[in-house]
C-alpha positions as CSV (number, residue, x, y, z in Angstrom):
1,M,8.1,5.0,-1.7
2,G,9.8,6.1,1.5
3,H,8.6,3.3,3.7
4,D,10.3,0.1,4.8
5,A,8.5,-3.1,4.0
6,L,9.1,-6.7,5.1
7,H,7.8,-9.9,3.5
8,V,6.7,-12.5,6.0
9,G,9.5,-14.7,4.6
10,D,12.1,-12.0,5.6
11,V,11.2,-12.5,9.2
12,G,10.8,-16.3,9.3
13,L,7.0,-16.3,9.1
14,L,6.4,-17.6,5.6
15,R,4.5,-20.6,6.8
16,A,3.2,-19.0,10.0
17,S,-0.4,-18.8,11.1
18,D,-2.4,-15.5,10.6
19,D,-2.4,-15.2,14.4
20,A,1.4,-15.4,14.5
21,I,1.8,-12.8,11.7
22,F,-0.8,-10.5,13.5
23,H,1.1,-10.9,16.8
24,F,4.4,-10.1,15.1
25,A,3.0,-7.0,13.5
26,A,1.5,-5.9,16.9
27,Q,4.7,-6.4,18.8
28,N,6.8,-4.6,16.2
29,G,4.6,-1.7,15.2
30,H,4.1,-3.0,11.6
31,A,1.1,-2.7,9.3
32,I,-0.1,-5.8,7.4
33,I,-0.8,-5.6,3.7
34,T,-2.6,-8.7,2.6
35,K,-4.9,-10.2,0.0
36,D,-6.2,-12.6,2.7
37,E,-9.6,-11.8,4.1
38,D,-8.9,-13.9,7.2
39,F,-7.2,-10.9,8.9
40,L,-10.6,-9.1,9.1
41,P,-12.1,-11.1,12.0
42,R,-8.7,-11.2,13.7
43,H,-8.5,-7.4,13.5
44,R,-12.0,-7.0,14.8
45,Q,-11.5,-9.3,17.9
46,D,-8.1,-7.9,18.8
47,G,-7.9,-4.7,20.7
48,S,-4.6,-3.6,19.2
49,E,-4.0,-0.9,16.7
50,V,-2.5,-3.1,14.1
51,I,-3.2,-1.5,10.7
52,V,-4.5,-4.0,8.2
53,I,-4.7,-3.1,4.5
54,W,-6.8,-5.7,2.6
55,L,-6.1,-5.7,-1.1
56,R,-9.1,-7.0,-3.1
57,I,-7.4,-7.6,-6.4
58,G,-7.6,-11.4,-6.6
59,N,-4.9,-13.5,-8.2
60,S,-2.4,-11.3,-10.0
61,S,1.3,-11.1,-10.8
62,R,3.5,-8.9,-8.7
63,R,3.8,-6.5,-11.6
64,V,0.1,-6.2,-12.0
65,L,-0.4,-5.8,-8.3
66,L,2.2,-3.1,-8.0
67,K,0.8,-1.2,-11.0
68,W,-2.6,-1.2,-9.3
69,F,-1.4,-0.5,-5.8
70,I,1.2,2.2,-6.2
71,P,-1.2,4.9,-7.4
72,L,-3.5,4.1,-4.4
73,F,-0.7,4.4,-1.9
74,P,-1.1,8.2,-1.1
75,N,-4.8,7.6,-0.4
76,I,-4.0,4.7,1.9
77,L,-1.5,6.8,3.8
78,A,-4.1,9.6,4.2
79,L,-6.6,7.0,5.6
80,I,-3.9,5.8,8.1
81,E,-3.2,9.4,9.1
82,D,-6.9,9.9,9.7
83,G,-6.8,7.0,12.2
84,K,-8.1,4.1,10.1
85,T,-6.8,0.8,11.2
86,F,-8.6,-1.4,8.7
87,I,-8.6,-0.4,5.1
88,E,-10.2,-2.3,2.3
89,I,-9.0,-1.5,-1.2
90,R,-11.0,-2.6,-4.2
């Protein structure tokens, strides 16, 4: 969809803590797309501008997740362009 994406496994962070993942995103200018609510308190306490997109879909296959997520992506981009750094998608 015109944006590069990395999985935590692609950068050696598959078993890393949320703090390590958050730090990596902050250092490299990446957003975090997650189904893990643990990033909310980390986002609130950190003064960085890391964008966290919290997907509230529950357990689902990759196919189901993408079918749900892809139509929402333009709205997510608009929220980011408006300056939102924490986006909760239900």
